[in-house]
HTML snippet that shows the backbone in 3Dmol.js (N, CA, C, O; Angstrom):
<script src="https://3Dmol.org/build/3Dmol-min.js"></script>
<div id="view" style="width:600px;height:400px;position:relative"></div>
<script>
const pdb = `
ATOM      1  N   UNK A   1       0.831  -1.191   0.000  1.00  0.00           N
ATOM      2  CA  UNK A   1       0.000   0.000   0.000  1.00  0.00           C
ATOM      3  C   UNK A   1       0.873   1.250   0.000  1.00  0.00           C
ATOM      4  O   UNK A   1       0.690   2.126  -0.845  1.00  0.00           O
ATOM      5  N   UNK A   2       1.803   1.345   0.917  1.00  0.00           N
ATOM      6  CA  UNK A   2       2.613   2.551   1.033  1.00  0.00           C
ATOM      7  C   UNK A   2       3.440   2.794  -0.223  1.00  0.00           C
ATOM      8  O   UNK A   2       3.586   3.935  -0.663  1.00  0.00           O
ATOM      9  N   UNK A   3       3.975   1.738  -0.793  1.00  0.00           N
ATOM     10  CA  UNK A   3       4.799   1.903  -1.976  1.00  0.00           C
ATOM     11  C   UNK A   3       3.994   2.482  -3.121  1.00  0.00           C
ATOM     12  O   UNK A   3       4.444   3.427  -3.769  1.00  0.00           O
ATOM     13  N   UNK A   4       2.817   1.943  -3.387  1.00  0.00           N
ATOM     14  CA  UNK A   4       2.009   2.475  -4.480  1.00  0.00           C
ATOM     15  C   UNK A   4       1.554   3.902  -4.181  1.00  0.00           C
ATOM     16  O   UNK A   4       1.482   4.732  -5.087  1.00  0.00           O
ATOM     17  N   UNK A   5       1.247   4.190  -2.923  1.00  0.00           N
ATOM     18  CA  UNK A   5       0.859   5.548  -2.551  1.00  0.00           C
ATOM     19  C   UNK A   5       2.014   6.506  -2.816  1.00  0.00           C
ATOM     20  O   UNK A   5       1.831   7.575  -3.399  1.00  0.00           O
ATOM     21  N   UNK A   6       3.199   6.109  -2.381  1.00  0.00           N
ATOM     22  CA  UNK A   6       4.368   6.961  -2.574  1.00  0.00           C
ATOM     23  C   UNK A   6       4.649   7.187  -4.053  1.00  0.00           C
ATOM     24  O   UNK A   6       4.953   8.307  -4.462  1.00  0.00           O
ATOM     25  N   UNK A   7       4.553   6.143  -4.850  1.00  0.00           N
ATOM     26  CA  UNK A   7       4.793   6.275  -6.288  1.00  0.00           C
ATOM     27  C   UNK A   7       3.738   7.166  -6.932  1.00  0.00           C
ATOM     28  O   UNK A   7       4.063   8.013  -7.763  1.00  0.00           O
ATOM     29  N   UNK A   8       2.484   6.979  -6.554  1.00  0.00           N
ATOM     30  CA  UNK A   8       1.409   7.805  -7.106  1.00  0.00           C
ATOM     31  C   UNK A   8       1.603   9.273  -6.739  1.00  0.00           C
ATOM     32  O   UNK A   8       1.398  10.161  -7.566  1.00  0.00           O
ATOM     33  N   UNK A   9       1.996   9.516  -5.506  1.00  0.00           N
ATOM     34  CA  UNK A   9       2.222  10.887  -5.061  1.00  0.00           C
ATOM     35  C   UNK A   9       3.388  11.516  -5.812  1.00  0.00           C
ATOM     36  O   UNK A   9       3.333  12.687  -6.189  1.00  0.00           O
ATOM     37  N   UNK A  10       4.437  10.740  -6.027  1.00  0.00           N
ATOM     38  CA  UNK A  10       5.589  11.233  -6.780  1.00  0.00           C
ATOM     39  C   UNK A  10       5.192  11.578  -8.222  1.00  0.00           C
ATOM     40  O   UNK A  10       5.597  12.613  -8.751  1.00  0.00           O
ATOM     41  N   UNK A  11       4.403  10.710  -8.848  1.00  0.00           N
ATOM     42  CA  UNK A  11       3.930  10.981 -10.214  1.00  0.00           C
ATOM     43  C   UNK A  11       3.073  12.235 -10.246  1.00  0.00           C
ATOM     44  O   UNK A  11       3.184  13.051 -11.161  1.00  0.00           O
ATOM     45  N   UNK A  12       2.226  12.380  -9.250  1.00  0.00           N
ATOM     46  CA  UNK A  12       1.359  13.552  -9.177  1.00  0.00           C
ATOM     47  C   UNK A  12       2.188  14.829  -9.044  1.00  0.00           C
ATOM     48  O   UNK A  12       1.880  15.837  -9.679  1.00  0.00           O
ATOM     49  N   UNK A  13       3.228  14.789  -8.231  1.00  0.00           N
ATOM     50  CA  UNK A  13       4.100  15.953  -8.082  1.00  0.00           C
ATOM     51  C   UNK A  13       4.803  16.304  -9.388  1.00  0.00           C
ATOM     52  O   UNK A  13       4.970  17.480  -9.711  1.00  0.00           O
ATOM     53  N   UNK A  14       5.210  15.291 -10.133  1.00  0.00           N
ATOM     54  CA  UNK A  14       5.855  15.537 -11.430  1.00  0.00           C
ATOM     55  C   UNK A  14       4.872  16.165 -12.414  1.00  0.00           C
ATOM     56  O   UNK A  14       5.236  17.065 -13.171  1.00  0.00           O
ATOM     57  N   UNK A  15       3.639  15.697 -12.403  1.00  0.00           N
ATOM     58  CA  UNK A  15       2.615  16.255 -13.290  1.00  0.00           C
ATOM     59  C   UNK A  15       2.369  17.721 -12.955  1.00  0.00           C
ATOM     60  O   UNK A  15       2.279  18.562 -13.849  1.00  0.00           O
ATOM     61  N   UNK A  16       2.262  18.019 -11.673  1.00  0.00           N
ATOM     62  CA  UNK A  16       2.044  19.409 -11.252  1.00  0.00           C
ATOM     63  C   UNK A  16       3.199  20.284 -11.713  1.00  0.00           C
ATOM     64  O   UNK A  16       2.986  21.389 -12.212  1.00  0.00           O
ATOM     65  N   UNK A  17       4.416  19.792 -11.548  1.00  0.00           N
ATOM     66  CA  UNK A  17       5.587  20.549 -11.973  1.00  0.00           C
ATOM     67  C   UNK A  17       5.544  20.802 -13.488  1.00  0.00           C
ATOM     68  O   UNK A  17       5.806  21.915 -13.943  1.00  0.00           O
ATOM     69  N   UNK A  18       5.215  19.769 -14.255  1.00  0.00           N
ATOM     70  CA  UNK A  18       5.137  19.901 -15.707  1.00  0.00           C
ATOM     71  C   UNK A  18       4.086  20.930 -16.100  1.00  0.00           C
ATOM     72  O   UNK A  18       4.327  21.771 -16.966  1.00  0.00           O
ATOM     73  N   UNK A  19       2.930  20.863 -15.470  1.00  0.00           N
ATOM     74  CA  UNK A  19       1.859  21.808 -15.803  1.00  0.00           C
ATOM     75  C   UNK A  19       2.240  23.233 -15.403  1.00  0.00           C
ATOM     76  O   UNK A  19       1.907  24.186 -16.107  1.00  0.00           O
ATOM     77  N   UNK A  20       2.933  23.377 -14.279  1.00  0.00           N
ATOM     78  CA  UNK A  20       3.344  24.717 -13.849  1.00  0.00           C
ATOM     79  C   UNK A  20       4.395  25.319 -14.774  1.00  0.00           C
ATOM     80  O   UNK A  20       4.452  26.537 -14.947  1.00  0.00           O
ATOM     81  N   UNK A  21       5.226  24.465 -15.367  1.00  0.00           N
ATOM     82  CA  UNK A  21       6.250  24.963 -16.288  1.00  0.00           C
ATOM     83  C   UNK A  21       5.627  25.558 -17.539  1.00  0.00           C
ATOM     84  O   UNK A  21       6.165  26.501 -18.119  1.00  0.00           O
ATOM     85  N   UNK A  22       4.489  25.005 -17.956  1.00  0.00           N
ATOM     86  CA  UNK A  22       3.788  25.539 -19.108  1.00  0.00           C
ATOM     87  C   UNK A  22       4.451  25.242 -20.444  1.00  0.00           C
ATOM     88  O   UNK A  22       4.187  25.937 -21.425  1.00  0.00           O
ATOM     89  N   UNK A  23       5.301  24.233 -20.506  1.00  0.00           N
ATOM     90  CA  UNK A  23       6.006  23.918 -21.745  1.00  0.00           C
ATOM     91  C   UNK A  23       5.310  22.846 -22.579  1.00  0.00           C
ATOM     92  O   UNK A  23       5.673  22.632 -23.736  1.00  0.00           O
ATOM     93  N   UNK A  24       4.325  22.179 -22.010  1.00  0.00           N
ATOM     94  CA  UNK A  24       3.623  21.112 -22.731  1.00  0.00           C
ATOM     95  C   UNK A  24       2.579  21.711 -23.671  1.00  0.00           C
ATOM     96  O   UNK A  24       2.102  22.828 -23.472  1.00  0.00           O
ATOM     97  N   UNK A  25       2.245  20.947 -24.686  1.00  0.00           N
ATOM     98  CA  UNK A  25       1.176  21.378 -25.595  1.00  0.00           C
ATOM     99  C   UNK A  25      -0.160  21.277 -24.864  1.00  0.00           C
ATOM    100  O   UNK A  25      -0.247  20.694 -23.783  1.00  0.00           O
ATOM    101  N   UNK A  26      -1.182  21.844 -25.459  1.00  0.00           N
ATOM    102  CA  UNK A  26      -2.512  21.780 -24.857  1.00  0.00           C
ATOM    103  C   UNK A  26      -2.956  20.333 -24.688  1.00  0.00           C
ATOM    104  O   UNK A  26      -3.474  19.960 -23.636  1.00  0.00           O
ATOM    105  N   UNK A  27      -2.758  19.521 -25.715  1.00  0.00           N
ATOM    106  CA  UNK A  27      -3.153  18.112 -25.650  1.00  0.00           C
ATOM    107  C   UNK A  27      -2.383  17.379 -24.554  1.00  0.00           C
ATOM    108  O   UNK A  27      -2.966  16.608 -23.792  1.00  0.00           O
ATOM    109  N   UNK A  28      -1.085  17.617 -24.475  1.00  0.00           N
ATOM    110  CA  UNK A  28      -0.266  16.989 -23.435  1.00  0.00           C
ATOM    111  C   UNK A  28      -0.707  17.449 -22.040  1.00  0.00           C
ATOM    112  O   UNK A  28      -0.758  16.658 -21.099  1.00  0.00           O
ATOM    113  N   UNK A  29      -1.017  18.721 -21.931  1.00  0.00           N
ATOM    114  CA  UNK A  29      -1.462  19.271 -20.652  1.00  0.00           C
ATOM    115  C   UNK A  29      -2.788  18.660 -20.216  1.00  0.00           C
ATOM    116  O   UNK A  29      -2.970  18.337 -19.042  1.00  0.00           O
ATOM    117  N   UNK A  30      -3.713  18.500 -21.157  1.00  0.00           N
ATOM    118  CA  UNK A  30      -5.004  17.899 -20.822  1.00  0.00           C
ATOM    119  C   UNK A  30      -4.849  16.446 -20.377  1.00  0.00           C
ATOM    120  O   UNK A  30      -5.481  16.005 -19.416  1.00  0.00           O
ATOM    121  N   UNK A  31      -3.998  15.712 -21.093  1.00  0.00           N
ATOM    122  CA  UNK A  31      -3.757  14.319 -20.710  1.00  0.00           C
ATOM    123  C   UNK A  31      -3.090  14.239 -19.339  1.00  0.00           C
ATOM    124  O   UNK A  31      -3.447  13.392 -18.520  1.00  0.00           O
ATOM    125  N   UNK A  32      -2.129  15.115 -19.094  1.00  0.00           N
ATOM    126  CA  UNK A  32      -1.449  15.135 -17.800  1.00  0.00           C
ATOM    127  C   UNK A  32      -2.421  15.513 -16.692  1.00  0.00           C
ATOM    128  O   UNK A  32      -2.389  14.934 -15.606  1.00  0.00           O
ATOM    129  N   UNK A  33      -3.282  16.484 -16.967  1.00  0.00           N
ATOM    130  CA  UNK A  33      -4.273  16.905 -15.984  1.00  0.00           C
ATOM    131  C   UNK A  33      -5.217  15.757 -15.643  1.00  0.00           C
ATOM    132  O   UNK A  33      -5.519  15.520 -14.474  1.00  0.00           O
ATOM    133  N   UNK A  34      -5.677  15.049 -16.663  1.00  0.00           N
ATOM    134  CA  UNK A  34      -6.568  13.911 -16.443  1.00  0.00           C
ATOM    135  C   UNK A  34      -5.882  12.839 -15.590  1.00  0.00           C
ATOM    136  O   UNK A  34      -6.475  12.304 -14.653  1.00  0.00           O
ATOM    137  N   UNK A  35      -4.633  12.537 -15.924  1.00  0.00           N
ATOM    138  CA  UNK A  35      -3.884  11.554 -15.142  1.00  0.00           C
ATOM    139  C   UNK A  35      -3.703  12.048 -13.709  1.00  0.00           C
ATOM    140  O   UNK A  35      -3.807  11.269 -12.762  1.00  0.00           O
ATOM    141  N   UNK A  36      -3.435  13.335 -13.554  1.00  0.00           N
ATOM    142  CA  UNK A  36      -3.272  13.921 -12.227  1.00  0.00           C
ATOM    143  C   UNK A  36      -4.526  13.813 -11.385  1.00  0.00           C
ATOM    144  O   UNK A  36      -4.457  13.512 -10.193  1.00  0.00           O
ATOM    145  N   UNK A  37      -5.663  14.056 -11.997  1.00  0.00           N
ATOM    146  CA  UNK A  37      -6.939  13.935 -11.279  1.00  0.00           C
ATOM    147  C   UNK A  37      -7.129  12.502 -10.804  1.00  0.00           C
ATOM    148  O   UNK A  37      -7.519  12.270  -9.660  1.00  0.00           O
ATOM    149  N   UNK A  38      -6.853  11.544 -11.678  1.00  0.00           N
ATOM    150  CA  UNK A  38      -6.999  10.131 -11.303  1.00  0.00           C
ATOM    151  C   UNK A  38      -6.038   9.754 -10.179  1.00  0.00           C
ATOM    152  O   UNK A  38      -6.419   9.051  -9.243  1.00  0.00           O
ATOM    153  N   UNK A  39      -4.794  10.220 -10.270  1.00  0.00           N
ATOM    154  CA  UNK A  39      -3.822   9.942  -9.212  1.00  0.00           C
ATOM    155  C   UNK A  39      -4.249  10.587  -7.896  1.00  0.00           C
ATOM    156  O   UNK A  39      -4.109   9.992  -6.827  1.00  0.00           O
ATOM    157  N   UNK A  40      -4.766  11.793  -7.985  1.00  0.00           N
ATOM    158  CA  UNK A  40      -5.234  12.492  -6.790  1.00  0.00           C
ATOM    159  C   UNK A  40      -6.363  11.722  -6.110  1.00  0.00           C
ATOM    160  O   UNK A  40      -6.379  11.590  -4.886  1.00  0.00           O
ATOM    161  N   UNK A  41      -7.290  11.224  -6.889  1.00  0.00           N
ATOM    162  CA  UNK A  41      -8.403  10.437  -6.329  1.00  0.00           C
ATOM    163  C   UNK A  41      -7.902   9.146  -5.692  1.00  0.00           C
ATOM    164  O   UNK A  41      -8.369   8.743  -4.627  1.00  0.00           O
ATOM    165  N   UNK A  42      -6.942   8.503  -6.362  1.00  0.00           N
ATOM    166  CA  UNK A  42      -6.371   7.269  -5.833  1.00  0.00           C
ATOM    167  C   UNK A  42      -5.655   7.531  -4.509  1.00  0.00           C
ATOM    168  O   UNK A  42      -5.824   6.777  -3.550  1.00  0.00           O
ATOM    169  N   UNK A  43      -4.864   8.591  -4.457  1.00  0.00           N
ATOM    170  CA  UNK A  43      -4.154   8.937  -3.222  1.00  0.00           C
ATOM    171  C   UNK A  43      -5.132   9.275  -2.100  1.00  0.00           C
ATOM    172  O   UNK A  43      -4.934   8.870  -0.955  1.00  0.00           O
ATOM    173  N   UNK A  44      -6.179  10.012  -2.429  1.00  0.00           N
ATOM    174  CA  UNK A  44      -7.164  10.377  -1.409  1.00  0.00           C
ATOM    175  C   UNK A  44      -7.870   9.143  -0.873  1.00  0.00           C
ATOM    176  O   UNK A  44      -8.142   9.058   0.324  1.00  0.00           O
ATOM    177  N   UNK A  45      -8.171   8.189  -1.742  1.00  0.00           N
ATOM    178  CA  UNK A  45      -8.810   6.949  -1.295  1.00  0.00           C
ATOM    179  C   UNK A  45      -7.889   6.179  -0.349  1.00  0.00           C
ATOM    180  O   UNK A  45      -8.348   5.626   0.651  1.00  0.00           O
ATOM    181  N   UNK A  46      -6.602   6.144  -0.660  1.00  0.00           N
ATOM    182  CA  UNK A  46      -5.629   5.469   0.212  1.00  0.00           C
ATOM    183  C   UNK A  46      -5.551   6.158   1.567  1.00  0.00           C
ATOM    184  O   UNK A  46      -5.497   5.494   2.602  1.00  0.00           O
ATOM    185  N   UNK A  47      -5.544   7.487   1.562  1.00  0.00           N
ATOM    186  CA  UNK A  47      -5.508   8.232   2.821  1.00  0.00           C
ATOM    187  C   UNK A  47      -6.773   7.999   3.638  1.00  0.00           C
ATOM    188  O   UNK A  47      -6.707   7.874   4.861  1.00  0.00           O
ATOM    189  N   UNK A  48      -7.921   7.941   2.972  1.00  0.00           N
ATOM    190  CA  UNK A  48      -9.176   7.674   3.664  1.00  0.00           C
ATOM    191  C   UNK A  48      -9.157   6.300   4.331  1.00  0.00           C
ATOM    192  O   UNK A  48      -9.611   6.149   5.465  1.00  0.00           O
ATOM    193  N   UNK A  49      -8.626   5.292   3.619  1.00  0.00           N
ATOM    194  CA  UNK A  49      -8.516   3.943   4.184  1.00  0.00           C
ATOM    195  C   UNK A  49      -7.616   3.945   5.414  1.00  0.00           C
ATOM    196  O   UNK A  49      -7.939   3.336   6.434  1.00  0.00           O
ATOM    197  N   UNK A  50      -6.496   4.629   5.309  1.00  0.00           N
ATOM    198  CA  UNK A  50      -5.561   4.686   6.429  1.00  0.00           C
ATOM    199  C   UNK A  50      -6.194   5.384   7.628  1.00  0.00           C
ATOM    200  O   UNK A  50      -6.023   4.945   8.765  1.00  0.00           O
ATOM    201  N   UNK A  51      -6.919   6.461   7.379  1.00  0.00           N
ATOM    202  CA  UNK A  51      -7.585   7.189   8.457  1.00  0.00           C
ATOM    203  C   UNK A  51      -8.601   6.299   9.173  1.00  0.00           C
ATOM    204  O   UNK A  51      -8.657   6.278  10.402  1.00  0.00           O
ATOM    205  N   UNK A  52      -9.395   5.573   8.405  1.00  0.00           N
ATOM    206  CA  UNK A  52     -10.393   4.684   9.008  1.00  0.00           C
ATOM    207  C   UNK A  52      -9.735   3.575   9.819  1.00  0.00           C
ATOM    208  O   UNK A  52     -10.218   3.203  10.889  1.00  0.00           O
ATOM    209  N   UNK A  53      -8.630   3.052   9.300  1.00  0.00           N
ATOM    210  CA  UNK A  53      -7.918   1.995  10.009  1.00  0.00           C
ATOM    211  C   UNK A  53      -7.377   2.517  11.336  1.00  0.00           C
ATOM    212  O   UNK A  53      -7.461   1.834  12.357  1.00  0.00           O
ATOM    213  N   UNK A  54      -6.827   3.716  11.321  1.00  0.00           N
ATOM    214  CA  UNK A  54      -6.300   4.317  12.549  1.00  0.00           C
ATOM    215  C   UNK A  54      -7.424   4.524  13.559  1.00  0.00           C
ATOM    216  O   UNK A  54      -7.263   4.225  14.742  1.00  0.00           O
ATOM    217  N   UNK A  55      -8.552   5.030  13.095  1.00  0.00           N
ATOM    218  CA  UNK A  55      -9.687   5.247  13.995  1.00  0.00           C
ATOM    219  C   UNK A  55     -10.158   3.934  14.606  1.00  0.00           C
ATOM    220  O   UNK A  55     -10.459   3.882  15.799  1.00  0.00           O
ATOM    221  N   UNK A  56     -10.226   2.876  13.808  1.00  0.00           N
ATOM    222  CA  UNK A  56     -10.640   1.571  14.316  1.00  0.00           C
ATOM    223  C   UNK A  56      -9.654   1.076  15.366  1.00  0.00           C
ATOM    224  O   UNK A  56     -10.059   0.596  16.425  1.00  0.00           O
ATOM    225  N   UNK A  57      -8.360   1.191  15.075  1.00  0.00           N
ATOM    226  CA  UNK A  57      -7.342   0.737  16.026  1.00  0.00           C
ATOM    227  C   UNK A  57      -7.409   1.524  17.330  1.00  0.00           C
ATOM    228  O   UNK A  57      -7.274   0.950  18.411  1.00  0.00           O
ATOM    229  N   UNK A  58      -7.614   2.817  17.234  1.00  0.00           N
ATOM    230  CA  UNK A  58      -7.709   3.627  18.441  1.00  0.00           C
ATOM    231  C   UNK A  58      -8.963   3.294  19.237  1.00  0.00           C
ATOM    232  O   UNK A  58      -8.926   3.256  20.467  1.00  0.00           O
ATOM    233  N   UNK A  59     -10.067   3.053  18.548  1.00  0.00           N
ATOM    234  CA  UNK A  59     -11.305   2.676  19.234  1.00  0.00           C
ATOM    235  C   UNK A  59     -11.145   1.338  19.941  1.00  0.00           C
ATOM    236  O   UNK A  59     -11.621   1.159  21.062  1.00  0.00           O
ATOM    237  N   UNK A  60     -10.470   0.398  19.281  1.00  0.00           N
ATOM    238  CA  UNK A  60     -10.251  -0.917  19.878  1.00  0.00           C
ATOM    239  C   UNK A  60      -9.422  -0.811  21.153  1.00  0.00           C
ATOM    240  O   UNK A  60      -9.589  -1.612  22.073  1.00  0.00           O
ATOM    241  N   UNK A  61      -8.546   0.155  21.207  1.00  0.00           N
ATOM    242  CA  UNK A  61      -7.705   0.347  22.380  1.00  0.00           C
ATOM    243  C   UNK A  61      -8.322   1.320  23.382  1.00  0.00           C
ATOM    244  O   UNK A  61      -7.709   1.644  24.399  1.00  0.00           O
ATOM    245  N   UNK A  62      -9.528   1.779  23.095  1.00  0.00           N
ATOM    246  CA  UNK A  62     -10.215   2.688  23.996  1.00  0.00           C
ATOM    247  C   UNK A  62      -9.576   4.050  24.084  1.00  0.00           C
ATOM    248  O   UNK A  62      -9.720   4.738  25.095  1.00  0.00           O
ATOM    249  N   UNK A  63      -8.882   4.447  23.062  1.00  0.00           N
ATOM    250  CA  UNK A  63      -8.159   5.712  23.101  1.00  0.00           C
ATOM    251  C   UNK A  63      -8.944   6.875  22.510  1.00  0.00           C
ATOM    252  O   UNK A  63      -8.499   8.020  22.598  1.00  0.00           O
ATOM    253  N   UNK A  64     -10.094   6.611  21.914  1.00  0.00           N
ATOM    254  CA  UNK A  64     -10.916   7.693  21.376  1.00  0.00           C
ATOM    255  C   UNK A  64     -12.105   7.881  22.312  1.00  0.00           C
ATOM    256  O   UNK A  64     -12.972   7.014  22.429  1.00  0.00           O
ATOM    257  N   UNK A  65     -12.122   9.020  22.967  1.00  0.00           N
ATOM    258  CA  UNK A  65     -13.206   9.339  23.896  1.00  0.00           C
ATOM    259  C   UNK A  65     -13.601  10.783  23.677  1.00  0.00           C
ATOM    260  O   UNK A  65     -13.058  11.681  24.320  1.00  0.00           O
ATOM    261  N   UNK A  66     -14.523  11.010  22.795  1.00  0.00           N
ATOM    262  CA  UNK A  66     -15.004  12.357  22.535  1.00  0.00           C
ATOM    263  C   UNK A  66     -14.019  13.233  21.791  1.00  0.00           C
ATOM    264  O   UNK A  66     -14.161  14.456  21.794  1.00  0.00           O
ATOM    265  N   UNK A  67     -13.035  12.643  21.160  1.00  0.00           N
ATOM    266  CA  UNK A  67     -12.083  13.445  20.398  1.00  0.00           C
ATOM    267  C   UNK A  67     -12.689  13.822  19.063  1.00  0.00           C
ATOM    268  O   UNK A  67     -13.571  13.141  18.541  1.00  0.00           O
ATOM    269  N   UNK A  68     -12.199  14.917  18.529  1.00  0.00           N
ATOM    270  CA  UNK A  68     -12.638  15.370  17.224  1.00  0.00           C
ATOM    271  C   UNK A  68     -12.108  14.406  16.162  1.00  0.00           C
ATOM    272  O   UNK A  68     -10.997  13.896  16.305  1.00  0.00           O
ATOM    273  N   UNK A  69     -12.884  14.141  15.088  1.00  0.00           N
ATOM    274  CA  UNK A  69     -12.359  13.307  14.012  1.00  0.00           C
ATOM    275  C   UNK A  69     -11.239  14.041  13.283  1.00  0.00           C
ATOM    276  O   UNK A  69     -11.075  15.252  13.429  1.00  0.00           O
ATOM    277  N   UNK A  70     -10.468  13.286  12.495  1.00  0.00           N
ATOM    278  CA  UNK A  70      -9.384  13.892  11.720  1.00  0.00           C
ATOM    279  C   UNK A  70      -9.934  15.006  10.848  1.00  0.00           C
ATOM    280  O   UNK A  70     -11.045  14.913  10.326  1.00  0.00           O
ATOM    281  N   UNK A  71      -9.143  16.063  10.695  1.00  0.00           N
ATOM    282  CA  UNK A  71      -9.522  17.145   9.782  1.00  0.00           C
ATOM    283  C   UNK A  71      -9.449  16.633   8.364  1.00  0.00           C
ATOM    284  O   UNK A  71      -8.606  15.799   8.033  1.00  0.00           O
ATOM    285  N   UNK A  72     -10.336  17.136   7.530  1.00  0.00           N
ATOM    286  CA  UNK A  72     -10.332  16.755   6.114  1.00  0.00           C
ATOM    287  C   UNK A  72      -9.555  17.758   5.309  1.00  0.00           C
ATOM    288  O   UNK A  72      -9.435  17.613   4.092  1.00  0.00           O
TER     289      UNK A  72
END
`;
const viewer = $3Dmol.createViewer("view");
viewer.addModel(pdb, "pdb");
viewer.setStyle({}, {cartoon: {color: "spectrum"}});
viewer.zoomTo();
viewer.render();
</script>
């Protein structure tokens, strides 16, 4: 899980850098943007899974007692 998350995040950072440079063609930029959106959704889903797992583990240990949920 962590390896794919890290790789996806690295790819997303490269896409952002490429788009910020502004050297790609419109078609290349659109394709990169689309890939970036998909990577962003994938990373967010992984983070959501990790957050839920942490909450479950803390609840099992009785460590969550009226605490605020993680910020989004």
